[in-house]
N, C-alpha and C positions, 0 to 999 in steps of 0.2 A: 621236536622227538621222531627217532628214525621211523620211517614209513617199514607197514611188514606187509610182508607180500602171502598173502591170504592162500596160493595154494599152496607153498614155503610151510608155513604156520599148519596145514595140515596134515602134509606128511611128517612132521616133526611129532606131533599129536598123538601120531600113530602108536610108535615105539615106547613110548613111556607118558606114565601123568606127570603132570607140570601147571604148576597154576599160573597164569598169563594175566597181565593188566591189559586191557585193550582201552585204546581213549578214543571216540569218536565227538567229531564237534559236526555242530546244523547248527543253519542260521535261525531255525522256528525253534518251540516247544515243542518235546517229542509226544507228549500228553493232551494231544487238543480233543476239545471233543465231538467224537467220529460222527459230524453229522451226513457225510457221502455215504458213509456204512449205512446209515439211519435211511437217507434216501432212495438208496439202491434196496433193501428191504422194503419202503412202501413203496413202489415201483415194479416189485414182485408180485404185491399184493396185488395193484391194479392190473397188471396182465394186461399191459398195451406197448407197444414199441415205441411211440411216437406220443408226444404232447408235453402240455410246460404245466408244471404247477406252478401256483404264487397263493403265498401267506403273509397277511402283514403281522408286523410287530405292535405291541400295543404302544401307541398315540402319546403323547404330553398332556396330563389334560388338569387342570382347573376345577378346585370346588365351587361350585352352585354362588354366585356374588361374592368371590372371592380372587386376592391374588396369591393363595397358597395352593401349592401342588398337592393332586391326589399322591397317595402312596404307590410307588411304580411298581406293576406286578408282571412279567413277561408272559405274553399268550404262551402257553404250555404248545400247543401243536407249532409255533413257529418255532421253540426252542426246540423241540424234540429235531429239524431240521437242518438249524444252524449252531447250534449252543451260544447264541449271542444273546447275551440278556443286557442291552441298550435299549434306549426307547427311539424310536419314530424310526425302526429298521422293517426291510420288506426284503422278500428274499424270492428267486423266480429258479427252476429247474428245469432245464432243459433235457427231455427226456433220451429223445435220437443221440445228442450230441454231448450227452454225459456234462453240463456245464452245470454247475451249482454257483448262482450269482446272490451274492450281497446286497443291498442296498442302502448306504447309511446317508445320513442329513450332511449337507455339506456344517462345518464350525461358524457361527455368528460371531465374530468378534463383539459383540456389544454385549450378547449377552453371557460370555463366557466369565469375564469379569466377576456375574453373579451368580452362576448356575455350574460353571466348570465345565467342559467339552467331553464329546464321544473320541470315540476312535477315529485315526485318521486313515487314508486308504490304507498309506502304508503299515500302519498297526494293525490295519484288520487283518492283512494277509498276513500275518504274523502270528494272531492272534486264532483264527477260526479256520475252521477247515472248510476253504470255500475255494471256486476256480478263479471268478473274478469278482472283484471291489466295483461299484461305481455309485454317483453319485442319486438320492432319490428322485432330484430334478428330470432325470432322466426314463423313470418307469414309464408314466403316461404315456409316451409316446413309444415305448418298448412293446409292454403288452399290447397296444394299439395295433400293432405293425406287425408282432410275433403270426398271427394265421395267414398274412398273406404271403407268408415267405416260407412257411412249414406245414408240416401232417400233423391231425389229431389235433385234439379236444385240449382247451384251458381248462385246468380243474383247480376251483377253488374250494376253500370250506364253507362257505354260509355265502348266499345271497348278497346279505348286508358287508360282505368282504372282499368282494368287487371293487377293482381299480379305481373304476369312475361308475358312475350313476347308469345302472340298467344296464350294463354289461352281462350279468347275469341271465337275461331273459334272449341274450344271442344264442343263434343254434348251437354255434363250438363251444360254447362252454356249459360245465357240469359241478353241478355245485351238491352232489350227491356221495359219487365213489370216495371222492378222497378222504373223507371223514373217515369210513370203515378199512379203508387202506390203511391210513395211520394208527389207528385203532388197532388193527391184528399184528403190526410189529411193535404197538410199545408194550402188549401185554408178556414178552418176554424180553428180560432185561439183559447187555452183553456185558460185557466184565467193567466195563467202565461206568456202566449205570450201577451194578454192583457198588462198585469200590464207592461212591458218591455215595449211594445209601448207607454203609457201613461207615462210612462219614462220617454221617449226621447222626447215628445210633451210637457212635461213641461219644459224640459232645453231648447227645440228650441223657445220656448213660452219666457221666460225669455231673451236668445238672441232676439229676435225681440223687445222687449221691449225696450232693451239696443238701439239697433240701433235707433228706435223710441227717445229716451229721447235723443238723440245725433244728429240728424237728422241734425238740423240746425249748427252746429259747422262744419260738414266736406265739403272737397272741392272738393271727388274724390270717384268714385265705389267701390277704395280699403279701404279708409278707411271704409266703409261700411261694407265689407266683414271682414275686418282685427277685428272690434269689436265684429261682430257676431262669427268669430271661438274662439278670445279671450272667451267671454263670455262662449261659449262650455266646452272648455280647461280647463277652469276653475274651471268647473262642472263636473269635470273626464269624459265628453264624448269628449274623443280627436279624433275621429272618425267622418265625416261628410257621412251621407248615398247617399251621392250624391254633385258633384262639385257645391258648391254655385253660384246662379246667381243674383248678383247686378246690373240691367239694366237700366241705367237715359234715358230719353227723349225714341227716335226712335230708343234707343239699345233694349226698350221692346219689337219691334216687333218681334225679334229673340226668340223664344221661348225659346233656349237655350244655351242663351249667357252668355258665362263663361270668359271674359278677363279681364272684371272689373277693366279696367284700365284708364276708363276717367273721367274728370273733369265733378263736376255738374255742373257749372255756361251755364245758359240760357236753363238750363233742367226743366220742369212741374214734372215729376213724378219718382217716382223710382218703380221699381217691385224687391222686394228681394225675391225669391223661393231659400230655406235653410230650412236646415232638420240634426240634428244630427242620429246619433246611438248611442244606448245605449243595451249595450252585443248582439251587431251583430242586434238590432231591428230596424229599420228604423221608422222614421217622414217625412214628405211631407208639408211643412207649406208656401204659398205665401201670400203677403201682397204686394199690391202697396198702394202708398200715396203720398200726396204731399212732394215737397221737400223746402216749404216755411210753415209757420205759419197756411195759410189758402190756400183754393183751389186757384189753381194760373192764371185759366180758368174757365168759363163755360163748355167748350166742357171737359174736365179732369174731373169734375163732375159729369156730365151727362152721363158720356161714365164708373166710377167709380160705380155711381146709376145702373147702367144697369146691369153690372156684378154682382154687388150683389144681384139685385133682382131673374137674372138667378142662383144664388147658393141659397139664402134662399129660391125659389121654388122648385128647386131640393130636396135639403136636406128635406124638412118638406116631401117628399111624400115617405123615402127612409122607408123600412120595409121587415121584410121575405113575400118571393113572390114576391114584386114588378123586375120588369124584366128593367136591368139597361136602357139598350135600349132606350127601352121608355123614360126615363128622359134624355137623351142626345136629341132624338127628341123634347122633351120638349123646352128645353133650347134654340134649335134654332129658335123656334117657339116665344121663350121670345126677343130674339136677333131680330128676323126680325120686329117684333111690334115695338120695343125701335129703331132701326135705322130708321125705316119708320118715325115713330114717328120725327125722329131729321133732317128728311127729308136727310139722308147720300144714303138710298135706296126708289125709288120712279118707278115712269111711270109704275108700275104692282099692282096686288093684292098681297096683303100677299101670299096666295096660289101657283101662280106664281111664286114669287120670289123664295120658298122653294123648290116647283120643279125645278125649274133652277138651285137648290144649290148655289146662288151667295151667299147667309151666309157665307157657309167657306169662304168667303176673308177673312172674320173678324173674324171667329172662326174654323179654319183648322185643331183642334183636337180632341180627345175622351173628353167624361165629366169627367171622372174618371179613375181611375187603382185599381188593389189591393196593399193594401202596410203590408211588415212584415220584413221576414230576406232579402229580395230586397225590393229596393225603388219600382221598375215598378217587384210586385210580381209574381207569377204563376200563370194564369188564370185558367179559364176550359178547355177552348178550345174542344178537343175531348171528354173529361171529362164529358159532358151534354149527361148522359146518366140516368136512373133509376138505373141499375145494380150496379152502384156505389153510390148511395144516394142523386142525385144530382137531385132536382125537377125539371121540365120542367115550365114554364111558360110563357102562350099565352100573345101576344102582343095586345095592346089597339088599334094598328091602321092596318090598311089595310099589306096583305104579303107586299114584298118588299118596302114599305113604307120609310125605314130609307136610302135608296140607295140615292137618292141626294145629306144628308148630309153625310153621311159616306163615308171613305177612309180606308180601310183595312192597312195602314200601318200607319197612324196617330192615328188610335183608338185602344185604346187594351182594354183587361179584364176587369170588365165584358159588356164592351159596343159593343159587338159585338155581331152579330145576333146567333153565335152558345151558347152562355151562355145564362144560364137559368134561375129563379129568384133568386134572392139575396136570402140569409141562414142566419139563427143565427151564430154568430159567424165571420161571415167575415168582415174584415176590408179593407175600402174602401175611396179611395180620391175622393172629387167631386169639381172639378177646372176649372168652365168656365171661357172664356176670351175675349175678341173684343183686336183685333188688327190690326194697319194700315200698313200692311209691303207693303214697298215701292216696293219691288223687285217683289212680288207673285202679285202684282197692275198694273206693269208696262209688266208684263211678261206674266200674265196669263191672270186675270179678265179684265183689260182695252181693250187689243186689240181682246179678242172674242165678238163676236156679240150677244152670247146668256146671258153674264152677264153686259156687257158696259152700254146697253140699262137702267140697274135696278139701277144703280151707279150713282148718281148727284157729276158730278165730284167737281163743283165750293163747294159744302157746305162739301166735303171729304176734300178741301185743308185745312179747317179751324180745322179739327181733328189729321192730318199728325203729328205735335207737339206732339199732346198726346203720342205716340210711342202705347204703348199696357194697357192691365190691365187686370189681373189677381189676381183673391182668390180662396184660397184651406184651404180647414179644413181636416183632416182622419176622418173616421166614423165608429164606431163600430155598427152593425145591432145586435139589441137585440130582445128576444122574443115577444115584445109588439112594437117595431119601432125602434130608432136609438140612440147612446149616440156620442155629440163630443166630441171626444179625445184630442179636437185642443183648447187651451186656450192664443192664440196670440190675442194680441187685433186689432181690424176690426172696420169701422166706427167712430162714435164718439167718444169710447174709444181711438182708434190711434188719432184721431185729439184731443184731451185731453193731450195726452203725448206729443206731438209735440207742441203745443200751448202752454205748461208749459214752453218750455226754452224762450216764447221770451220777459220775462220781466227781463232776465239773457244779463246786459250790455257789459258784453265780451264776447259776440258771434257777431261775424262782420255781417254784413247784405249781403248777399247774391244779386245779380241783378237779377231783377225780370225774368222770362222765360221769352224765345222769344213766341210771339204771331203770329197769320197769320193777319191780318188787312188789309180789304176791303174798298177802299172809288174808287168810280162807277165803274170803268174800270180797277182803279188801284189795285194791290194786291203787299204788302210787308210785309215783315217779320220782327221784330225791336222787339226792347228793352226799355222801359219806360227812363232806363239808361244805361248805355256805349256804344258801338259805333257806330255809324247808320248803317243803309244796304241798301244794294241798292235795287229803287224801280223797278219794274218789271209791265211794260205793260199786262196785257191783251188784245191779240188782237183781240183774237175768242173765242168763248166759246167752238170751235171746240177743243179740244186739239188733241195732237200728243201721243201715250202712252206712246213711249220708250221714250220720254223727260219726261213727267208728273213725274215721280219719281224721278226727279232726284232733286225736289223740296226739300223734306225733310232733304237733306245732308245742305240746308244751315244752317237751325234752327239751328244743331249740331259745324257745323265746320265753322261758321261765321266768326271767329277769325284768322283761320287759309287763311294762303295763297296760292290758287293754282298752283298746279307746272304741268311743259308740260307734266308728265304723265300721271297726274288728268284727262289731256285730250284726251289723246288718246282713239281713240274708241269711244269718245264722240259723242251727237250729235251734237256736234261744230263743227265735222269736214266732216259732210257728205252737209253742208250748202253751196248753191251756192255763197252767198255773206252774209258775215258778218260785221258789225259796233263795232268798239271798241270804245269806250269812255273813256279816262285814265285821270283821275282828283277823286277830292274827291267826293265821297258817297253821301255827303249832295249838293253837286253840289251848293254849293254857291262860285265858282269858276267858271265864263264862259270863262276862257281861257284853254278849255281842250283840247287836242289835239284829233284827229282823226286820227285814222289809219285803214286801209279795206284790208281787204285779199281776193280773187278771187281765189276763189276753181272750182276744173274742175264739170260744169255741168254735169247731166242724174247721180244723185244719188251716184257718186262715185267721192271721192276726191285727190287732187293732193296733195303730200306730200309737208308738210310744213316746212323750215327747222328752227333748234330750235331758231337762231337769229333772222327770223324772227314772232317769238312769244315769245322770251324773255321779253316784255313790261307784260305778264301776269304775271306772277312772281311778280309784285306790287300787291302790300297788297292794292291800292286803286283806282281797278279796279272795272268799272262798267259795264253793257253788254245792249245793246235795241233790242228790238223783230229784227228780219230780217224780211221786209215790205212785200217780196214777199210771206213766208211762211203765215205770219200767225198764229202763233203756241207759247205756251208758254214755253218760255227761261228762264231757273233755272241753270243753269251750275258754275253762279258765286256766 
């Protein structure tokens, strides 16, 4: 190819517009991970002119008492300054001389036949943005000799990451400043990092679409997880950013439910929170969708619409300088407004319910978090100072106004008070949710005189089978506002994909989900098809909170027989008198056999022998309320 003179080309381009092809040859890839750029940002945060940075990568480890390797996961601080995703490597950076050195293990011919090999020195130069590559055998002596010939300290991440034991206690070794400096740099993502997060989101979106396109065929949560993983791995995204959450029905009220092993029959919704990694960078995407080709109940659609409103309202406000904690507060206000409109919250004004913090019964976690090399990436924390270049931001609300809806253990950065305004280049999640956790309700909120007066228990019962709804996207903060990096379908687009399966006659129809049905003073959980459930009489509107929470278990486990162990420690054992009716749950048979168990009065129970309760293992057992206690029972 003829060589082009650059100046001549420039002069020729001045007079007319033409298209030219340029062919540039290079000995190494253009798109290397920008390790040197990251190191420069870290040094700027350190604010020193001399010193040596040392970071070890993840070492090869075996499982205890086994010859099997533990799954390899590179240390994220090491990766940020090297771009190396190989085991048993180390790096140093000489600040004054601007030399980034990668230490790699020698190739052992005896192990190559079993496990393959890492990079050679020549390959490492070609793949990684480093100045020098040497073998790890040189590392201890190099670090030991460095202080003798150079000024400045040696900076390490933690005392246990020193090159040699005891090194962290030496006077010129600093194990405090480096982590803060790297955190400050990692908050803002550069274009290369954003590209990796975008790629992870693209693959994750395809996996979510694949689940939606097949959901009517699936019979269990495990199948949902399986097809998600299959799609990611088939697109070379072998690792997940976190353990997938495929929670159906009331399981969705557990925020980090990862069992993923229960049947879908009788469930209304699926909350799928799953995202893959791409070259160590995470995605984090959640969609909640019906397990049928339409919304299974008005309650399910109402909660989904409310959560979508919370997310849309918060995302549209994202821009540099916005205080994320203010959006967290705004999300709670929208939740309160919606829950009051549905009748779940009542007996108080909007502001009274907010100041009581009762909305946390349904929205217990923070609005979002940073995402990057970790799914819950590092946050500002004590980095909120002008010296580190992070802009502080005043709140739209009075001082401490966030306290009723804030929990330091549940709210991650940037939804914490010490977090400043959002910055261009940050990537955060926005993930509001509404949950109906029976355990939180029965143990915390319903027994509390502060909260229980605002919660309408009768209306709440209708929403228990919904479980929980969460919707989550990954958002890039740009100079002019924001960009949504998540392309997984949601809303109507999501439903269209599910409905497209309806015409497939080969897909067996799943029984309609469990519903809560009111009929005068009678309450029952049932389906239009499948087994009938026992009717439970609501003898009084004053429910006992300790017993209330067991109601939701019926809708997920009504086909399972209760065992004696299930009843140990349950409200059944504290009753003065119980009547159990053994027969068909449809009450078609009038020849039911009644057994009475007389338990010790005074709030304590007389131990019941297994043979006395053996009839409870029958699948056709129903129960009726204790007349003396007048509470809602939902044990069976």
